[in-house]
N, C-alpha and C positions, 0 to 999 in steps of 0.2 A: 424406636435409634433414637434419641433426637439427647441433646444435649442444653435442658437448663440453656445453664447457663454460658455455655456462649451460639450454638444455633442450633434447630430442632433437625402424613403416609397417604391417598386417593382419588381419584375424577371429579368434578368440580358439578357441584350442583348450582340452582335456576337460580338463587338466591347468593351465592357466590359463598356462603358459608360452610364451616363445617361442624363437622367431629372431627379429633387430632388424624392427624394425615389425615384424611377424606378431598380432600385440596391441596395442597400442595410438594402432594408426588412432584411434577412436571421442576421445583424449584428446589429441592429436596438437595440436589448434589452443590447446589449454587449457596446455603445458605450451611451449610456442613463444611465449604469449602476453609476455615479457621482447625480445622480438627486433622491430627499427624499420623493418619491411618495407619499409614507400617510403622512407626513406632510402638501404634497400637497392639499391633499382630506382632510381633518381633520382642511385646513382652512375654504376650500370652507365652508364644512357644517357647519364652525361656521360664518361665514357669511352671509351663506342662514338662519340659526336662526337667525339670527340680524333683516333680513324683516319682518319676522314672518311667514313666509308661510312655513306650514309642508306636503312636498313636494313626491312623494313615485315614480316619473313617473318623470327619468330625460334622456333625452336622453346628449350621451357623442363625442361631434365634435370634429371632426378632433379625433378620438380618434387610429389611429395610433395600435402600437397591445395589447392594448386593456387592458393595466396596472391595468391604472385610474380606466375605464370602472369596473373591474370586483373588483375596491376597495370599489367600492359605489354598487354595487350587493352587499358585503360583507360587507354591513354597515346595509343593510335595503331600500336598492332601486330597485326600477324597469326597470336595468337599458337596457341602449339602443344607442348603438354604433355605427358612420357612419365616414364615410374616405371617399377618394374618389383614394388612392392607395390597389389596389386588394391584394398583396403579402404582403402586414402586414397588412390587414384583415384574411386574411389567415392563417396567426400565431395569431390572435385575435379569430379567431373559435377555434382555438387545445387549449388553453390557455385556453380559457371553459370550455370545455368538458373536460382537464384532473382536472380542480379542479369543475366536477361537476357540471356547473354553466350554464342556459338555456337563453342564452340572443343572444338576435336577434341583427347585426350586417350587413349595409343599405354600397351600394357601393355609392355615394352617395359625390358631389361636396355640401359646404358649401353654395356655392351664387345661386344655386339651388336645396335648402335642399327641401325634402317635405314627411308630415310625413301625413300619416291612423288618427293616430289620437294625438293632442297634447297631450304635458307632461308641468309640473308644473315646470321642470326646464333644462335647457340648459346650458353645462359646455363646457368651448374650454381652452384646457390648451397649455403650453407652445411653446408658445409668437407663434397661429397658424393663429395670425387675423393681422401676421404683414408681413405672405407672401399675403395679399392686396397689391399690389400694385398701384389701382388706385385707387381715390377717387369711383367709377362708383362702382370698385370687393366691396369694403367697405361695403357701401347701400346694394348691391344685397345682404351679405351676412346677413346682420343687417335687416331688410325687410324678407329677407326669415326664420327666428331667430324669430322674432317677429311673425311673421304667427301660424310656430312650438310650439307654447305655448299658452296654456290654461290664460283667465284672473287671472291678480293676477302673472302670473308668473316671474320665473328670468332668466336674464343672468348672466353668470359668466362666466369670458374671464383675461384676463392677457396681456399685450405685451410689448418688450425691448421696453425702450426710447431710443430716441435721442442720453445719450450722451450713452448708451449700443451698439450702433451699431457704437460709430465713435470713445470709446476709443477701440476697437475689439486687438488683438494683430495681427499683420497679420503671422504673421506662428509658428504656432508652431504641438507642433505631440508630437502625447498618443498613450499610448500601452494598449490594455486590454484583455488577454489572449492571441488569438489569434492573432491577429487582431489588425494590429499598421493604424492610422491613420493619413496622415500628413490634416490640412485646414489653409487656402490662406485667408485670406479673406481682400476685396476691401470697402473698401467706398465714398462713391459720396455723397459728401456733396451739393452739389447741390440738387439735388431730398430726399435724409434726406435716401438713401435706401446704402444696403449692399449685396457681391457680395461675396461665397463663394463657392472659390475651395475643395470639401474635392476628397482627395483621400485616399481607404483600399487597403491596403495589407495584404492579407488573406493567410497562410499560409497551407498551402495543401503536406501532405506529405513530400519529400526536398523541395518542392522549392514553391512560393506567386502567386498569384492567384490577382490580382490590377483594383481597379474598382475604376471610376470616376461620382463624381453628382456634378451638380453647383443648388445652392441652393441662389434663395433672399428676403431679405425682405425690410422692409418698415418702419420707424419711425411715427408713428401714437402718437399724441401728446394726452394731456389732452381733448385740446379745440375740438377738430376736431374729435376725438371720444362723445364727445356728443352732438357736432352738427348732426354728419348721426346719431346716439340715435336719436334725440332726431327724427330727421327727416323720420325717419324708425316707430316713433310712441309709443319708448318708455316713459313713465309719467314722469321717476325719476329715476337721473343715480351717482353713491357714486362715485369714484373713489380711491384707496389707494393705500403706499406703501408696495410691496408685503408683506405676510405673516404677518403684522401687519392692525391693525387697525387707523394707524394715512394720517394724507395728503402728498402727494408726497412731496418731495420737487426738490432741484435739481442739488444732489445729486444719485435720486431715479435712478436704472438702472432698476428696473420689475411696470407695474403697475397693478394692478387685479384692475377688473373697474364688477360692479352691476348694473346691470340696470334691471327694474322693468316696466311687461307691466297693 
């Protein structure tokens, strides 16, 4: 659940270095302060309405620290969150407790997702699908979501496009509160992937603590997504330019996909 183009989940390793989301959970919400969460969720609800599905049960896949899960719950959905990062889930559970919301948060990998009871809606925000680097991983995720949905259910997710990943600034620095972050992006044109080396400096008294993580995303185009969704069993797929109801064009940085079971 990270947006490479504007911001980026688990507990610190002894060296302060780790794989994606292994160290930055306590600082994730600060890094994501630029994201218009309510606008994203409102947009997803409007897309759901267009399908004619009146859903109450929703799974927020790759839910991170649970911000979008909580917003869905506030809109009346029976929301469940799932993520493979324990540190992020700990924060999500704390936030739900503080707001008085009883939300189940599951520690599950999206490729092997399994629910005891089917839901009518699955959401997956902030280019989490881009983290599926291989076709087998993408298909496994789509198949798992398909199996988790009730008949007639809807899967809503966004992805960064090739344009978005290939035009990231090579290096940039951000400061949010007590956290300074350095973002180093390396685009690999051959396989349409980007590697992000993210370094955080967190102020602790007179000193700064350093954390380093590496993130990778792969660009998935309209055609590849449709083929994988069709193979997983989805009967209809509609693709939009994100935050609009327009079809994507060559200048589109982010796609929003609506797949119907």
